[in-house]
C-alpha positions in Angstrom: 0.0 0.0 0.0 1.4 3.4 -1.1 0.0 6.9 -1.4 1.1 10.1 -3.0 -1.8 12.0 -1.5 -2.5 10.7 2.0 -0.3 10.1 5.0 0.3 6.4 5.9 1.6 6.1 9.5 2.4 3.3 11.9 2.4 3.6 15.6 2.5 0.8 18.2 2.1 -1.7 15.4 -1.0 0.0 14.1 -1.0 1.2 10.5 -3.4 4.1 9.8 -4.0 6.9 7.3 -4.5 10.6 7.8 -5.5 13.5 5.5 -2.7 16.1 5.2 -5.0 19.1 4.9 -7.0 18.1 8.1 -3.8 17.4 9.9 -2.2 20.7 9.0 -5.0 22.6 10.8 -4.1 21.2 14.2 -7.8 21.3 15.1 -8.7 17.7 14.9 -7.6 14.2 15.9 -8.5 11.8 13.1 -7.5 8.6 11.4 -8.7 6.1 8.8 -7.9 2.5 9.7 -6.3 -0.3 7.7 -6.4 -4.0 8.5 -3.2 -3.9 10.3 -2.7 -3.7 14.1 -5.8 -5.3 15.6 -6.7 -8.5 17.4 -9.4 -10.0 15.2 -8.7 -13.2 13.3 -10.0 -15.2 10.4 -11.7 -13.1 7.7 -11.8 -10.1 10.1 -8.0 -10.0 10.5 -6.9 -8.0 12.1 -8.2 -4.5 12.6 -12.0 -4.8 12.3 -14.2 -2.1 13.7 -17.7 -3.5 13.1 -19.8 -5.1 15.8 -22.4 -6.2 13.2 -20.6 -8.6 10.8 -20.1 -11.5 13.2 -16.8 -10.7 14.8 -16.4 -11.2 18.6 -17.5 -8.2 20.5 -14.5 -8.3 22.8 -12.2 -8.3 19.8 -13.9 -5.2 18.3 -13.8 -3.4 21.6 -10.1 -4.2 21.9 -9.5 -2.9 18.4 -11.2 0.4 19.2 -9.2 0.7 22.4 -6.0 0.1 20.4 -7.0 2.8 17.9 -7.9 5.3 20.6 -4.5 4.8 22.3 -2.8 5.7 19.0 -4.1 9.3 18.9 -5.5 9.9 22.4 -9.2 9.3 21.7 -11.4 8.3 24.7 -13.3 5.2 23.8 -16.3 6.5 25.8 -16.6 9.5 23.4 -17.0 7.4 20.2 -20.3 7.6 18.3 -21.2 4.9 15.8 -24.3 4.5 13.6 -25.9 1.6 11.7 -25.2 2.6 8.1 -27.7 1.5 5.4 -26.7 3.4 2.3 -29.1 6.3 3.1 -28.5 10.0 2.8 -29.6 10.6 6.4 -27.2 12.8 8.5 -27.5 13.3 12.2 -26.1 16.1 14.3 -24.7 14.8 17.6 -23.5 16.3 20.9 -21.9 15.2 24.2 -25.1 13.4 25.2 -24.7 10.9 22.4 -21.2 9.8 23.4 -20.9 6.0 23.6 -23.8 5.4 21.1 -23.1 2.4 19.0 -20.4 1.1 21.2 -21.8 1.1 24.8 -25.3 2.2 24.0 -27.9 1.3 21.3 -26.7 2.5 17.8 -28.5 5.0 15.7 -30.3 3.2 12.8 -30.3 4.3 9.1 -27.8 7.1 9.6 -24.9 7.4 7.2 -23.5 10.8 8.2 -22.6 12.5 11.5 -21.9 16.2 12.3 -20.8 17.9 15.5 -19.4 21.2 16.8 -18.6 19.7 20.2 -14.9 19.0 21.1 -14.1 15.4 22.2 -17.1 14.0 20.5 -15.6 11.4 18.2 -17.5 10.6 15.0 -17.1 7.1 13.6 -18.1 5.9 10.1 -17.3 2.5 8.5 -16.4 1.2 5.1 -15.3 -1.8 3.0 -15.0 -0.3 -0.5 -17.5 2.5 -0.1 -16.2 6.1 -0.1 -15.2 7.8 3.1 -16.1 11.5 3.2 -14.8 13.8 6.0 -15.2 17.5 6.6 -13.8 20.3 8.8 -14.9 23.9 8.9 -11.9 25.5 10.7 -13.7 28.8 11.1 -16.9 27.6 12.7 -15.2 24.6 14.3 -17.5 22.0 12.8 -16.7 18.4 11.7 -18.6 15.8 9.8 -18.1 12.4 8.2 -20.3 10.5 5.7 -20.5 7.0 4.2 -20.9 7.1 0.4 -21.3 3.9 -1.5 -22.7 4.3 -5.0 -26.2 4.7 -3.6 -25.1 7.3 -1.1 -23.0 9.0 -3.8 -25.8 9.3 -6.2 -28.1 10.5 -3.4 -25.5 13.3 -3.0 -24.8 12.6 0.7 -21.6 14.6 0.5 -23.5 17.7 -0.8 -26.3 17.1 1.8 -23.7 17.0 4.6 -22.3 20.4 3.5 -25.9 21.8 3.3 -26.6 20.6 6.8 -23.4 22.2 8.1 -24.5 25.4 6.5 -28.1 25.2 7.9 -27.2 24.2 11.4 -23.9 26.0 12.0 -23.7 28.7 9.4 -20.7 27.1 7.7 -19.4 28.7 4.5 -18.5 25.9 2.0 -15.6 28.1 0.8 -14.0 27.5 4.2 -14.6 23.7 4.4 -11.7 21.3 4.2 -12.7 17.9 2.9 -11.1 14.4 2.5 -12.2 11.7 0.2 -10.7 8.5 1.5 -9.6 5.1 0.4 -12.3 3.2 -1.5 -12.7 0.8 -4.5 -11.2 2.6 -7.5 -12.3 2.6 -11.1 -9.8 -0.1 -11.9 -11.9 -2.6 -9.9 -15.5 -1.4 -9.8 -17.6 -2.7 -12.6 -21.3 -1.7 -12.7 -24.2 -2.0 -15.1 -26.8 0.2 -16.8 -29.1 0.8 -13.8 -26.2 2.3 -11.8 -25.0 4.4 -14.8 -28.6 5.7 -15.4 -28.9 6.9 -11.7 -25.8 9.0 -12.1 -27.0 10.4 -15.4 -29.9 12.0 -13.5 -27.4 14.4 -11.8 -27.1 16.8 -14.8 -24.1 18.6 -13.4 -21.9 15.5 -13.3 -19.3 15.0 -16.0 -20.1 11.3 -16.4 -17.4 10.9 -19.1 -14.9 11.4 -16.3 -16.8 9.1 -13.9 -17.6 6.1 -16.2 -15.4 4.1 -18.6 -17.6 1.9 -20.9 -16.4 -1.6 -21.5 -16.9 -3.8 -24.5 -19.3 -6.0 -22.5 -21.7 -3.1 -22.2 -20.9 -2.5 -18.5 -19.0 0.4 -17.0 -16.1 1.0 -14.6 -17.2 3.5 -12.0 -14.9 6.1 -10.4 -16.4 6.9 -7.0 -13.6 9.2 -6.1 -14.2 11.4 -9.1 -17.9 11.3 -8.6 -17.7 12.5 -5.0 -15.1 15.1 -5.9 -17.5 16.6 -8.5 -20.4 16.5 -6.0 -18.3 18.3 -3.3 -17.2 20.9 -5.7 -20.8 21.4 -6.8 -21.7 21.9 -3.1 -19.3 24.9 -3.0 -16.1 23.3 -1.6 -13.0 24.5 -3.4 -11.0 21.8 -5.2 -7.8 22.9 -3.6 -9.4 22.2 -0.2 -10.0 18.5 -1.0 -7.6 15.7 -0.1 -8.3 13.0 -2.7 -7.3 9.4 -2.0 -5.3 7.4 -4.5 -5.6 4.1 -2.6 -7.8 1.3 -4.0 -9.2 -0.9 -1.2 -9.9 -3.8 -3.6 -6.3 -3.8 -5.0 -5.0 -3.6 -1.5 -7.3 -6.2 0.1 -4.3 -7.6 2.1 -4.1 -4.3 4.0 -7.6 -2.9 3.5 -11.0 -4.6 4.0 -12.8 -5.0 0.6 -16.3 -6.3 0.1 -15.8 -7.0 -3.6 -12.4 -8.7 -3.3 -13.7 -11.1 -0.6 -17.4 -11.5 -1.7 -18.5 -9.9 1.5 -16.3 -12.1 3.8 -14.6 -9.3 5.6 -14.4 -6.8 8.4 -14.8 -3.0 8.2 -12.5 -0.1 8.0 -13.2 3.0 10.1 -12.8 6.7 10.0 -12.7 8.5 13.4 -12.5 12.3 13.8 -13.0 14.6 16.8 -12.4 18.3 17.4 -9.6 18.8 20.0 
């Protein structure tokens, strides 16, 4: 696994990824996990952050504690949701700490927002696109889960709109990261998916889809989400864009497609300091 665009770091045996533009602000703790450095075994090996895919609860809790120890998160401050490829986004505060890890999870929530320090937002992935946001002026963070369904529902744009509506954020100030996901090289889709994207008239689909001789398409989720974020008002120069394919790197990243669903989950964790 290699990246020209993101930081790949190893600490205490844990390999994780950070976004340079977010890191440079000094305002947040954040990381995106790899498979490396956890205690899970079998198909979940070794850093799995999902309680819902059959892994032992004690292993997942230990994995979270290991991650928290890396950057100084408090495990009691984590907030997880049950993601179902929606465009539902929830604003959370200190009262929600522990949700999804020590308290019942939110259901059908694929994005989280907060302006409260030490409230750690967690979203999960295994080929879908991680989206992360920071408004350094208003001190607001957000993270969203964008598979092809969430992408075409414009969850990235809707996250920005919710940041504007609830906290007065200016998209011109927002720094965003588009994290490791399945890249165009590995993501074949068919006409129904292509047709859904065509409904978004502002998308430059010639840059998002590569048509194959078999009539199917190779989909670029990174490019699609970048276009959606730019359309939401975020400046291109404020976006960190991943160059890591989770499917190509399934030895170090959990990939749904590479393993036919026999896998754990990667996680993105972010909190305001």
